[in-house]
C-alpha positions as CSV (number, residue, x, y, z in Angstrom):
1,M,3.8,35.9,-28.6
2,I,5.3,34.7,-24.8
3,L,8.8,34.5,-23.2
4,I,9.6,31.5,-21.1
5,K,12.4,33.2,-18.8
6,C,15.0,30.6,-17.6
7,H,17.7,31.0,-15.0
8,T,20.1,29.6,-17.4
9,G,19.6,32.5,-19.7
10,N,18.6,30.7,-22.3
11,D,14.6,31.9,-22.3
12,I,12.5,30.1,-24.6
13,I,9.7,32.5,-27.1
14,V,7.0,31.0,-27.9
15,Q,4.4,32.3,-30.9
16,S,1.5,32.2,-29.5
17,N,-0.6,33.9,-27.1
18,S,-1.3,31.2,-24.7
19,L,0.7,28.4,-22.9
20,Q,-2.2,26.0,-22.6
21,G,-2.6,23.5,-24.9
22,I,0.6,24.2,-26.6
23,T,3.2,21.4,-28.3
24,L,6.8,22.2,-26.5
25,N,8.1,18.2,-27.3
26,E,11.9,18.3,-26.7
27,A,12.4,21.7,-25.6
28,N,14.9,22.7,-23.3
29,L,13.3,24.1,-20.5
30,H,16.1,23.7,-18.2
31,R,15.4,26.0,-15.0
32,A,12.5,27.4,-16.6
33,I,10.0,29.7,-14.5
34,L,6.9,28.8,-15.4
35,N,5.0,29.5,-11.7
36,E,1.2,30.0,-12.1
37,T,0.8,29.5,-15.9
38,N,-1.7,27.4,-17.6
39,L,-0.2,25.0,-19.4
40,K,-3.4,22.7,-19.3
41,G,-3.7,19.9,-22.3
42,S,-0.4,20.8,-23.6
43,S,2.4,18.5,-25.0
44,M,5.7,18.2,-23.3
45,I,7.4,14.9,-24.5
46,N,10.6,14.4,-23.9
47,A,11.1,18.4,-22.5
48,N,14.2,19.0,-20.7
49,L,12.7,20.8,-17.1
50,R,15.4,19.9,-14.9
51,G,15.7,22.9,-12.2
52,A,12.3,23.9,-13.5
53,E,9.7,26.0,-11.1
54,V,6.4,25.6,-11.7
55,E,5.1,25.5,-8.4
56,N,0.9,26.8,-8.0
57,A,0.5,25.8,-11.8
58,D,-2.1,23.8,-13.7
59,L,-0.6,21.2,-16.1
60,S,-3.6,18.9,-15.8
61,F,-4.0,16.4,-19.0
62,V,-0.3,17.0,-20.0
63,N,1.7,14.4,-22.0
64,L,5.0,14.7,-20.2
65,A,6.7,11.3,-21.0
66,N,9.8,10.4,-20.8
67,A,10.5,14.2,-20.0
68,S,13.6,15.0,-17.3
69,M,12.4,16.9,-14.7
70,M,15.3,15.8,-12.0
71,V,15.5,18.4,-9.2
72,A,12.4,20.3,-10.3
73,W,9.9,22.2,-8.3
74,F,6.1,21.3,-8.4
75,N,4.9,22.0,-5.4
76,Q,1.0,22.5,-5.0
77,T,0.7,22.2,-8.9
78,K,-2.3,20.3,-10.9
79,L,-1.3,17.5,-13.0
80,I,-4.6,15.7,-13.1
81,S,-4.8,12.5,-15.6
82,S,-1.5,14.0,-17.0
83,N,0.7,11.2,-19.0
84,L,4.6,11.0,-16.8
85,K,5.5,7.9,-18.1
86,N,9.1,6.8,-17.9
87,V,10.1,10.5,-16.2
88,Q,13.3,11.1,-15.0
89,A,12.1,13.0,-11.8
90,I,14.7,12.3,-9.0
91,S,14.6,14.9,-6.2
92,I,11.3,16.6,-7.7
93,E,9.5,18.2,-5.1
94,L,5.8,17.6,-5.9
95,I,4.5,19.0,-2.4
96,N,0.7,19.7,-1.9
97,A,0.8,18.5,-6.0
98,D,-2.4,16.9,-7.1
99,L,-1.8,14.1,-9.6
100,T,-5.3,12.2,-9.5
101,N,-5.7,9.7,-12.3
102,A,-2.3,10.6,-13.6
103,W,0.0,7.9,-15.3
104,V,3.1,8.0,-13.3
105,A,4.0,4.2,-14.6
106,N,8.0,3.2,-14.5
107,A,8.8,7.0,-13.5
108,D,12.4,7.4,-11.2
109,L,11.0,9.3,-8.4
110,R,13.9,8.8,-6.5
111,R,14.6,11.1,-3.6
112,A,11.3,12.8,-4.5
113,N,9.2,15.1,-1.9
114,L,5.8,13.9,-2.3
115,T,4.3,15.1,1.2
116,G,0.9,15.6,0.9
117,A,1.1,14.9,-2.5
118,C,-2.5,13.3,-4.3
119,F,-2.0,10.5,-6.5
120,K,-5.5,9.0,-5.9
121,S,-6.1,6.9,-8.9
122,A,-3.2,7.5,-9.9
123,N,-0.9,4.3,-12.0
124,L,2.7,4.2,-10.4
125,A,3.4,0.6,-11.8
126,G,6.9,-0.1,-12.2
127,S,8.4,3.5,-10.4
128,N,11.0,3.8,-8.1
129,L,10.1,5.3,-5.4
130,L,13.5,4.5,-3.3
131,D,14.2,7.3,-0.3
132,A,11.0,9.5,-1.6
133,K,9.5,11.5,1.2
134,V,5.9,10.2,1.4
135,S,4.1,11.7,4.6
136,R,0.6,12.3,4.6
137,T,0.5,11.2,0.9
138,D,-2.8,9.5,-0.5
139,F,-2.1,6.6,-2.6
140,S,-5.8,5.5,-2.2
141,N,-6.6,3.1,-5.4
142,T,-3.4,3.6,-6.7
143,N,-1.4,1.0,-9.0
144,L,1.6,0.2,-7.3
145,T,2.4,-3.2,-8.6
146,S,6.4,-3.6,-9.2
147,C,6.9,-0.1,-7.2
148,N,9.9,0.3,-5.0
149,M,8.2,1.7,-2.1
150,N,11.2,2.0,0.3
151,C,10.3,5.3,1.1
152,I,10.4,7.6,3.9
153,G,6.8,8.2,6.1
154,L,5.0,5.5,4.5
155,E,3.6,4.1,8.0
156,E,1.4,8.3,7.1
157,A,1.0,7.6,3.8
158,N,-3.2,7.1,2.8
159,L,-2.6,2.9,1.3
160,N,-6.4,2.5,1.3
161,R,-7.5,-0.4,-1.5
162,A,-4.2,0.6,-3.2
163,V,-2.8,-2.5,-5.5
164,F,1.1,-4.0,-4.7
């Protein structure tokens, strides 16, 4: 059994010995504390991760489609090959996060802090990055088709072979 602490006091008890590969679809993880957690291969479709602390964690190959991730902290987290399609992630922090090969299409990333994040070979088609901070962000080989790229620090981002 694992206890996921939440700043709201609404802690979650998971009947498992590990969070790796766990199904947390539609879970209310509002303000959850998941720092340095291994959630690799898990499913969190439609999960509420608003205000969650998920720093230095491994969320590679995780399905976060349609999740609510507003004002959450995912700094230095691995989201390699994860599905973040249609996420609501306004004002999220993804500083130095690794989203290589991630599917982030139609995501709402307005006012997000993506400083130093790696989106190499990712798909951000149709995403909204209005006022997002993208200084030193790696968008090389990334699909940016139909994205709102009115960002802060775009001149310092790596756009090598990005598709617009």
